[in-house]
C-alpha positions in Angstrom: 145.1 4.0 195.6 142.7 5.1 192.7 139.6 3.6 194.5 140.2 5.5 197.7 137.7 8.4 196.6 135.0 5.7 195.8 135.8 3.9 199.5 135.5 7.5 201.0 132.3 8.2 199.2 130.7 5.1 200.4 131.5 6.0 204.0 128.6 7.3 205.8 130.3 9.9 208.1 132.4 11.1 204.9 129.2 11.4 202.9 127.4 12.9 205.7 129.9 15.7 206.0 130.2 16.3 202.2 126.3 16.5 201.9 126.2 19.1 204.7 128.7 21.5 203.2 127.4 21.0 199.5 123.5 21.5 200.5 123.8 25.1 200.6 125.5 25.7 197.7 123.0 23.6 195.7 120.1 25.4 197.5 121.3 29.1 196.7 122.2 28.3 193.1 119.0 26.6 192.4 117.1 29.5 194.0 119.1 32.0 191.9 118.5 30.3 188.5 115.0 29.3 189.1 114.2 33.3 190.0 116.0 34.2 187.1 114.5 31.7 184.6 110.9 32.4 186.0 111.5 36.4 185.3 113.0 35.8 181.8 110.1 32.9 180.9 107.2 35.3 182.1 108.6 38.9 181.3 111.2 38.6 178.8 110.4 35.6 176.4 107.8 36.5 173.6 104.5 34.8 173.5 104.2 31.8 171.2 102.4 32.7 167.8 100.0 30.0 168.3 99.5 29.3 171.9 99.9 32.9 173.0 101.0 33.3 176.7 99.6 29.9 177.5 102.9 28.4 176.4 104.9 29.9 179.5 103.7 26.6 181.5 106.4 25.0 179.7 109.0 26.5 181.9 107.4 24.5 185.0 106.3 21.5 182.9 109.2 20.4 180.6 112.0 20.6 183.5 109.4 18.7 185.8 109.3 15.9 183.1 112.9 15.8 182.5 113.8 15.7 186.1 111.3 12.8 186.7 113.0 10.6 184.3 116.6 11.9 185.5 115.7 11.1 189.1 114.3 7.6 188.5 117.8 6.9 186.2 119.8 8.3 189.3 117.8 6.1 191.6 117.9 2.8 189.6 122.0 3.3 189.1 122.1 3.9 192.9 120.0 0.9 193.6 122.0 -1.3 191.4 125.3 0.1 192.8 124.0 -1.0 196.1 122.6 -4.7 194.7 125.8 -5.4 192.9 128.5 -4.0 195.5 126.4 -4.2 198.6 127.0 -0.8 199.6 124.3 0.5 201.9 124.9 4.1 201.2 123.8 3.5 197.6 120.5 2.1 198.7 120.1 4.9 201.1 120.7 7.2 198.1 117.9 5.6 196.1 115.6 5.8 198.9 116.3 9.3 199.3 115.7 10.1 195.4 112.0 8.2 195.3 110.0 11.0 197.0 111.7 13.8 195.0 111.3 12.1 191.7 107.6 11.2 192.7 106.9 15.1 193.3 108.6 16.1 189.8 106.3 13.3 188.1 103.4 14.4 190.0 104.2 18.2 188.9 104.8 17.2 185.4 101.4 15.5 185.2 99.6 18.3 186.7 101.1 21.0 184.8 100.5 18.9 181.6 96.9 18.5 182.4 96.4 22.4 182.9 98.4 23.0 179.6 96.3 20.5 177.6 93.1 21.8 178.6 93.1 24.8 176.3 95.4 23.5 173.9 93.8 20.0 173.3 90.4 20.7 175.0 90.7 18.2 177.6 92.5 17.7 180.8 93.5 13.7 180.1 93.8 11.5 177.3 95.2 8.0 177.5 98.0 9.2 175.4 101.1 7.3 175.0 103.3 9.9 176.8 100.8 10.8 179.6 100.1 7.1 180.3 103.9 6.2 180.6 104.6 9.3 182.5 101.5 8.2 184.9 103.4 4.7 185.1 106.4 6.2 186.2 104.5 7.8 189.2 103.3 4.4 189.9 106.6 3.2 189.9 108.0 5.6 192.5 104.9 5.1 194.7 105.3 1.2 194.2 109.1 1.6 195.3 108.3 3.7 198.4 105.6 1.2 199.6 107.7 -1.9 199.1 110.5 -0.3 201.0 107.9 0.6 203.9 106.3 -3.2 203.8 109.6 -4.6 205.4 110.9 -4.3 208.7 114.1 -5.4 207.7 116.2 -2.7 206.0 118.5 -4.9 204.1 115.3 -7.0 202.5 113.9 -3.6 201.9 116.8 -2.4 200.1 117.0 -5.5 198.0 113.6 -5.8 197.1 113.1 -2.3 196.1 116.5 -2.2 194.0 115.0 -5.0 191.8 111.9 -3.2 191.3 113.6 0.3 190.5 115.9 -1.6 188.0 113.1 -3.4 186.3 110.9 -0.1 186.2 113.8 1.8 184.5 112.7 0.3 181.1 110.0 2.9 181.3 112.1 5.8 180.9 113.2 5.5 177.1 109.5 4.2 176.6 108.6 8.0 177.9 111.2 9.6 176.0 110.5 8.0 172.5 106.7 7.5 172.9 106.1 10.4 170.7 108.2 9.0 167.9 106.9 5.4 168.3 103.2 6.1 168.5 100.6 8.3 167.2 100.2 10.9 170.1 98.5 14.3 170.9 101.7 15.2 172.6 104.1 17.4 170.7 107.4 15.8 169.3 110.4 16.9 170.7 111.2 20.4 170.1 114.5 20.9 172.1 116.5 17.6 172.0 116.7 17.5 168.5 119.9 16.3 166.6 119.6 19.1 163.8 118.1 22.2 165.5 115.7 23.0 168.2 112.4 24.0 166.8 112.0 26.6 169.6 113.1 30.2 169.4 116.5 31.1 171.2 114.6 34.0 173.2 112.2 31.0 174.7 115.0 28.3 174.8 117.5 30.1 177.2 115.1 30.4 180.3 114.0 26.8 179.6 117.7 25.8 179.7 118.1 28.0 183.0 115.2 26.5 184.6 116.2 22.9 184.0 119.5 23.6 185.4 117.9 25.1 188.3 115.7 22.1 188.9 118.6 20.1 188.8 120.4 22.2 191.3 117.2 21.8 193.4 117.6 18.1 192.9 121.2 18.3 194.4 119.8 20.1 197.2 116.8 18.1 198.2 118.6 14.7 197.6 121.7 16.1 199.8 119.1 16.9 202.6 117.1 13.6 202.4 120.2 11.6 202.2 121.6 12.9 205.2 118.3 12.2 207.0 118.7 8.6 205.7 122.2 8.3 207.1 121.0 9.6 210.4 118.1 6.9 210.4 120.5 4.0 209.4 123.6 5.0 211.4 121.7 6.2 214.7 123.5 3.7 216.9 126.8 4.1 215.1 129.8 5.5 217.2 130.9 8.1 214.9 127.5 9.8 215.1 127.4 9.6 218.8 130.7 11.4 218.9 129.5 13.9 216.3 126.4 14.6 218.3 
């Protein structure tokens, strides 16, 4: 009886309805938080004493980088659940995450390069953090390309799930690269155990933006997963009855 919720969640008709009702809440909440964080970060937050107003790209770069890793972990967990328990909806969730994660990763790399030019004097260096983040983008693209290379959806699910699980080892490498190797990238300033080395007036809008990005992820993955369900269940009786 305690597993009833799990089986319902794995049911395409039930998931399709739940996602449809949740998506608008995610969407409007993410829009409100992102607008608030943008105003706070651009207008209310003080300029950095070293970087001046140039630091404000942090409010896009840091949440994008965080979400690039978060999305990959979600994708890998969903792929693992699908591989172990053979839940098709889990594979569909992993497939829905991949383009979103690739977009976050590209945005993190692009904003990092824009930030790095005035601060480091160069658009790109083969820095440990930057290189491992670029590898993450290749993993996303490889996952999507591998899925597209199979005509059989079940083979595509299994092969891409293995790649997602193998690639997840890159996530802790990205996170700890600034501690393990000598790097131009600044060390952790928010996720420190003692005290974040960033002023509270700058930190609050950053947290708001991260929350907004996470809610946006909820909205985007809900929409994409509904599309995956429609594609996979296009011949199912429940879908014919619903339409």
